[in-house]
VOPAGU-2260 file (C-alpha; in pm, 1 decimal, decimal comma):
REM VOPAGU-2260
SITE   aa  ch    i         X         Y         Z
SITE  MET   A    0   13089,3   17019,1    3140,4
SITE  LYS   A    1   13092,4   16962,2    3491,4
SITE  ASP   A    2   13160,8   16621,0    3624,9
SITE  VAL   A    3   12870,1   16513,3    3830,5
SITE  ILE   A    4   12967,7   16352,5    4175,8
SITE  LEU   A    5   12722,7   16140,8    4367,0
SITE  VAL   A    6   12805,0   16195,9    4762,3
SITE  VAL   A    7   12623,0   15926,0    4949,9
SITE  GLU   A    8   12679,9   15961,7    5345,9
SITE  ASP   A    9   12439,6   15964,2    5617,0
SITE  GLU   A   10   12565,7   16212,4    5842,9
SITE  ASN   A   11   12395,4   16552,0    5769,7
SITE  ASN   A   12   12715,7   16783,3    5842,7
SITE  ILE   A   13   12971,6   16584,5    5646,1
SITE  ARG   A   14   12744,8   16558,8    5359,2
SITE  SER   A   15   12711,3   16896,6    5338,6
SITE  ASN   A   16   13042,0   17002,7    5380,5
SITE  MET   A   17   13144,1   16778,2    5114,7
SITE  ILE   A   18   12888,2   16910,9    4867,2
SITE  ALA   A   19   12973,9   17270,8    4933,8
SITE  PHE   A   20   13334,5   17207,5    4881,0
SITE  LEU   A   21   13274,7   16994,3    4573,1
SITE  GLU   A   22   13052,6   17254,8    4387,5
SITE  ALA   A   23   13318,1   17525,5    4511,7
SITE  GLU   A   24   13564,0   17322,1    4319,2
SITE  GLY   A   25   13370,9   17327,8    3988,7
SITE  PHE   A   26   13183,4   17019,6    4028,3
SITE  GLU   A   27   12815,1   16935,0    4028,8
SITE  ALA   A   28   12725,6   16753,1    4338,9
SITE  MET   A   29   12437,0   16519,0    4381,5
SITE  PRO   A   30   12382,4   16398,9    4771,4
SITE  ALA   A   31   12224,1   16088,4    4906,8
SITE  LYS   A   32   12144,9   15998,0    5268,5
SITE  ASP   A   33   12108,4   15633,1    5257,1
SITE  GLY   A   34   12189,0   15339,2    5006,0
SITE  ALA   A   35   11834,2   15332,5    4882,1
SITE  GLU   A   36   11859,4   15688,5    4747,8
SITE  ALA   A   37   12216,4   15659,1    4638,5
SITE  LEU   A   38   12105,8   15361,1    4405,4
SITE  GLU   A   39   11775,6   15551,0    4266,7
SITE  LEU   A   40   11993,3   15871,4    4204,5
SITE  PHE   A   41   12264,5   15641,1    4041,2
SITE  SER   A   42   12005,2   15526,2    3781,5
SITE  ASP   A   43   11847,5   15815,1    3726,0
SITE  LYS   A   44   12128,8   16044,6    3684,9
SITE  SER   A   45   12439,1   15876,2    3578,4
SITE  PRO   A   46   12696,5   16041,1    3790,5
SITE  ASP   A   47   13072,9   16028,4    3675,5
SITE  LEU   A   48   13190,1   15942,5    4022,2
SITE  ILE   A   49   13047,8   15808,4    4357,4
SITE  ILE   A   50   13169,5   15901,3    4673,8
SITE  LEU   A   51   13010,0   15598,4    4891,1
SITE  ASP   A   52   13033,5   15569,0    5263,6
SITE  LEU   A   53   13053,4   15222,9    5408,5
SITE  MET   A   54   12797,9   15226,7    5693,5
SITE  LEU   A   55   12450,1   15359,5    5553,0
SITE  PRO   A   56   12114,2   15300,9    5648,4
SITE  LYS   A   57   11860,7   15087,5    5458,9
SITE  ILE   A   58   12146,3   14938,9    5211,2
SITE  ASP   A   59   12510,0   14958,6    5337,5
SITE  GLY   A   60   12786,4   15079,8    5123,0
SITE  LEU   A   61   12925,9   14747,2    5056,4
SITE  GLU   A   62   12576,9   14604,2    4889,3
SITE  VAL   A   63   12554,1   14946,6    4699,7
SITE  CYS   A   64   12890,8   14908,3    4555,1
SITE  LYS   A   65   12806,4   14519,2    4427,4
SITE  GLN   A   66   12470,0   14654,6    4274,1
SITE  VAL   A   67   12612,7   14968,0    4115,4
SITE  ARG   A   68   12918,5   14732,7    3959,9
SITE  ARG   A   69   12636,6   14487,3    3787,9
SITE  ASP   A   70   12568,2   14755,3    3541,4
SITE  SER   A   71   12832,1   15009,3    3553,1
SITE  ASP   A   72   13201,7   15064,8    3569,7
SITE  VAL   A   73   13157,1   15418,8    3714,8
SITE  PRO   A   74   13450,5   15523,0    3953,6
SITE  ILE   A   75   13369,9   15458,8    4279,0
SITE  ILE   A   76   13559,9   15607,7    4617,3
SITE  MET   A   77   13452,0   15413,0    4935,8
SITE  VAL   A   78   13481,5   15603,5    5261,4
SITE  THR   A   79   13458,3   15465,4    5596,0
SITE  ALA   A   80   13531,1   15532,9    5981,4
SITE  ARG   A   81   13664,5   15202,5    6005,9
SITE  ASP   A   82   14041,2   15144,6    5923,8
SITE  GLU   A   83   14067,3   14760,6    5911,6
SITE  GLU   A   84   14224,8   14595,9    5637,1
SITE  ILE   A   85   13894,2   14360,6    5575,7
SITE  ASP   A   86   13692,5   14646,8    5513,5
SITE  LYS   A   87   13946,9   14759,6    5239,6
SITE  LEU   A   88   13995,8   14453,6    5079,8
SITE  LEU   A   89   13605,0   14371,4    5052,6
SITE  GLY   A   90   13546,3   14700,3    4903,8
SITE  LEU   A   91   13802,0   14672,5    4652,1
SITE  GLU   A   92   13693,6   14297,8    4578,5
SITE  LEU   A   93   13366,2   14421,2    4514,7
SITE  GLY   A   94   13495,3   14652,2    4249,2
SITE  ALA   A   95   13590,9   15009,0    4476,3
SITE  ASP   A   96   13855,8   15218,0    4260,4
SITE  ASP   A   97   13991,3   15374,7    4585,1
SITE  TYR   A   98   13932,7   15379,2    4971,0
SITE  ILE   A   99   13944,4   15674,0    5223,0
SITE  THR   A  100   13918,2   15614,5    5581,8
SITE  LYS   A  101   13762,7   15914,3    5822,5
SITE  PRO   A  102   13887,3   16180,7    5916,1
SITE  PHE   A  103   14013,1   16301,8    5614,1
SITE  SER   A  104   14058,3   16643,3    5466,2
SITE  LEU   A  105   13867,3   16766,7    5196,8
SITE  ARG   A  106   14187,0   16872,2    4990,9
SITE  GLU   A  107   14295,5   16468,3    5029,0
SITE  LEU   A  108   13945,3   16400,3    4900,2
SITE  LYS   A  109   13977,7   16642,6    4596,0
SITE  ALA   A  110   14297,0   16474,7    4494,0
SITE  ARG   A  111   14166,6   16147,3    4495,3
SITE  ILE   A  112   13882,6   16259,7    4307,8
SITE  LYS   A  113   14084,5   16388,6    4024,6
SITE  ALA   A  114   14328,2   16100,1    4018,9
SITE  VAL   A  115   14065,3   15857,4    3966,8
SITE  LEU   A  116   13875,9   16106,5    3716,4
SITE  ARG   A  117   14194,5   16139,4    3543,1
SITE  ARG   A  118   14239,7   15753,7    3476,0
SITE  THR   A  119   13909,7   15690,1    3387,4
SITE  LYS   A  120   13958,2   15975,0    3093,8
SITE  SER   A  121   14284,2   15936,9    3046,3
SITE  GLY   A  122   14361,3   15773,3    2692,9
SITE  VAL   A  123   14554,6   15771,9    2355,0
SITE  ALA   A  124   14465,9   16068,9    2139,5
SITE  LYS   A  125   14180,0   15960,4    1858,8
SITE  SER   A  126   14409,7   15888,1    1509,9
SITE  ASP   A  127   14258,2   15758,7    1189,1
SITE  GLU   A  128   14399,5   15410,9    1268,7
SITE  GLU   A  129   14291,3   15283,9    1599,5
SITE  GLU   A  130   14583,8   15144,0    1845,1
SITE  ILE   A  131   14505,1   14795,9    1939,6
SITE  LEU   A  132   14744,5   14570,9    2111,6
SITE  THR   A  133   14659,9   14186,0    2068,8
SITE  PHE   A  134   14807,9   13938,7    2304,0
SITE  GLY   A  135   14650,0   13572,9    2194,1
SITE  CYS   A  136   14276,4   13577,4    2261,1
SITE  LEU   A  137   14322,8   13941,3    2449,9
SITE  SER   A  138   14295,2   14248,8    2260,7
SITE  VAL   A  139   14309,5   14615,9    2431,1
SITE  ASN   A  140   14191,7   14888,3    2217,2
SITE  LEU   A  141   14370,6   15198,8    2348,0
SITE  ASP   A  142   14172,0   15456,3    2154,3
SITE  ARG   A  143   13833,3   15317,9    2240,7
SITE  ARG   A  144   13921,2   15213,1    2632,1
SITE  GLU   A  145   13799,9   14872,4    2530,0
SITE  VAL   A  146   13921,8   14527,2    2640,3
SITE  LYS   A  147   13787,7   14201,2    2470,4
SITE  LYS   A  148   13863,4   13843,9    2526,7
SITE  GLU   A  149   13788,3   13592,3    2264,0
SITE  GLY   A  150   13603,8   13881,1    2073,5
SITE  GLU   A  151   13352,3   13982,8    2385,1
SITE  VAL   A  152   13385,6   14276,6    2580,6
SITE  VAL   A  153   13553,9   14256,4    2931,9
SITE  GLU   A  154   13387,6   14517,3    3174,5
SITE  LEU   A  155   13695,9   14648,7    3385,5
SITE  THR   A  156   13711,0   14916,0    3660,1
SITE  PRO   A  157   13885,6   15214,2    3601,1
SITE  SER   A  158   14175,9   15086,2    3834,6
SITE  GLU   A  159   14203,0   14747,6    3674,9
SITE  TYR   A  160   14210,0   14912,1    3312,2
SITE  ALA   A  161   14481,5   15141,1    3428,3
SITE  ILE   A  162   14671,2   14817,5    3573,7
SITE  LEU   A  163   14625,7   14644,5    3268,8
SITE  THR   A  164   14766,0   14907,5    3020,0
SITE  THR   A  165   15033,5   15003,5    3201,5
SITE  LEU   A  166   15165,0   14603,9    3204,8
SITE  CYS   A  167   15078,9   14530,5    2870,8
SITE  GLN   A  168   15247,0   14853,6    2706,7
SITE  ASN   A  169   15555,4   14704,5    2874,1
SITE  VAL   A  170   15571,9   14361,0    2795,7
SITE  GLY   A  171   15799,4   14155,7    3043,5
SITE  ARG   A  172   15915,1   14453,1    3234,6
SITE  PRO   A  173   15860,3   14406,4    3628,8
SITE  TYR   A  174   15679,4   14647,6    3828,9
SITE  SER   A  175   15656,0   14658,1    4205,6
SITE  ARG   A  176   15359,8   14698,7    4357,7
SITE  LEU   A  177   15445,5   15058,0    4489,2
SITE  GLN   A  178   15557,1   15138,0    4098,9
SITE  LEU   A  179   15211,6   15020,8    3996,2
SITE  LEU   A  180   15051,5   15238,3    4234,1
SITE  ASN   A  181   15210,5   15555,4    4149,3
SITE  ALA   A  182   15204,5   15449,4    3744,7
SITE  THR   A  183   14791,8   15356,4    3782,9
SITE  LEU   A  184   14650,5   15567,1    4107,5
SITE  GLY   A  185   14886,7   15866,8    4112,2
SITE  GLU   A  186   15115,6   15948,1    4411,7
SITE  SER   A  187   14823,6   16115,6    4537,1
SITE  TYR   A  188   14711,9   15758,9    4658,1
SITE  ALA   A  189   14748,5   15740,5    5043,3
SITE  GLY   A  190   14663,5   15365,3    5055,5
SITE  TYR   A  191   14852,7   15073,6    5086,3
SITE  GLU   A  192   15077,9   14856,2    4849,9
SITE  ARG   A  193   14869,9   14525,3    4891,3
SITE  ALA   A  194   14544,8   14716,4    4735,8
SITE  ILE   A  195   14719,5   14595,9    4411,0
SITE  ASP   A  196   14714,6   14227,1    4499,1
SITE  THR   A  197   14329,0   14287,4    4521,1
SITE  HIS   A  198   14282,6   14463,8    4199,3
SITE  VAL   A  199   14534,5   14191,0    3991,4
SITE  SER   A  200   14306,8   13904,0    4142,6
SITE  ASN   A  201   13986,9   14070,7    4009,6
SITE  LEU   A  202   14164,9   14122,2    3682,8
SITE  ARG   A  203   14295,4   13783,3    3654,0
SITE  LYS   A  204   13952,8   13646,9    3720,5
SITE  LYS   A  205   13837,9   13851,5    3380,2
SITE  ILE   A  206   14083,2   13803,8    3146,3
SITE  GLU   A  207   14257,1   13485,8    3223,8
SITE  SER   A  208   14129,4   13165,0    3096,8
SITE  ASN   A  209   14263,8   13020,0    3442,5
SITE  PRO   A  210   14330,6   13265,6    3704,9
SITE  GLN   A  211   14510,5   13014,6    3901,5
SITE  LYS   A  212   14775,0   12954,5    3608,9
SITE  PRO   A  213   14763,8   13310,1    3440,8
SITE  VAL   A  214   14941,1   13366,9    3114,5
SITE  TYR   A  215   14885,9   13761,9    3088,2
SITE  ILE   A  216   14943,8   13903,4    3458,0
SITE  LEU   A  217   15207,1   13732,8    3572,3
SITE  THR   A  218   15369,6   13745,7    3953,3
SITE  VAL   A  219   15725,0   13840,0    4000,9
SITE  TYR   A  220   15786,6   13698,4    4358,2
SITE  GLY   A  221   15897,5   13910,0    4592,4
SITE  LEU   A  222   15873,0   14237,8    4390,2
SITE  GLY   A  223   15501,9   14272,4    4202,5
SITE  TYR   A  224   15424,4   14171,8    3864,6
SITE  LYS   A  225   15475,3   14194,7    3476,0
SITE  PHE   A  226   15301,5   14129,8    3169,0
SITE  GLY   A  227   15408,2   13804,8    2984,6
SITE  ASP   A  228   15262,8   13713,1    2608,0
SITE  GLN   A  229   15039,3   13394,0    2572,2
SITE  TYR   A  230   15304,1   13161,1    2551,6
SITE  GLU   A  231   15443,8   13259,6    2891,5
SITE  VAL   A  232   15295,6   13051,7    3182,4
SITE  ASN   A  233   15312,6   13159,9    3558,4
SITE  GLN   A  234   15410,4   12846,7    3748,0
């Protein structure tokens, strides 16, 4: 089956070019010209990925992202003509998985899409016995791509899940921000290393009992992060 991509862009020429390119590359692409139409199509069609422009009529991209994240962990790539760091961080904090700034090439967009979909669909091959990693009250089911805290399912974005599984499968190993970018987002990611900090901050809020004193995702000062067990507290 073809992956279905919702393209939310108010500029007609850009939207048409993206739709034509994606369909030529083997995707099924759905156009939306504003935020309201995007939310309606998302609800009706359940796309596999959303390309979401930041500046939109009726409902802006950040609000669309926020509303989508209330119900779904569908991958979101945000697009903007602005290159300000605050825009990038705000988009990531709301749950976007990647960020691309205009002008960009359609080949770059394709690479970003494939990297995000690869993270979303990657997983351990099914076996008779599921592979579950347990750390105190936190469990990570690698077969089901399911994370639980105290028995309750924790909804993670694809990027958050990729960071968590990279770290928790290598307990105690320190990763630089650049290594985490390459390991979780792929070398095609053209963003910046500090984006990892935002994803980690969001992840801590979801899996840590006290995000200010994490026991799972620990900071390695001057480098990046590592995964500790339930007895190791980050001071």
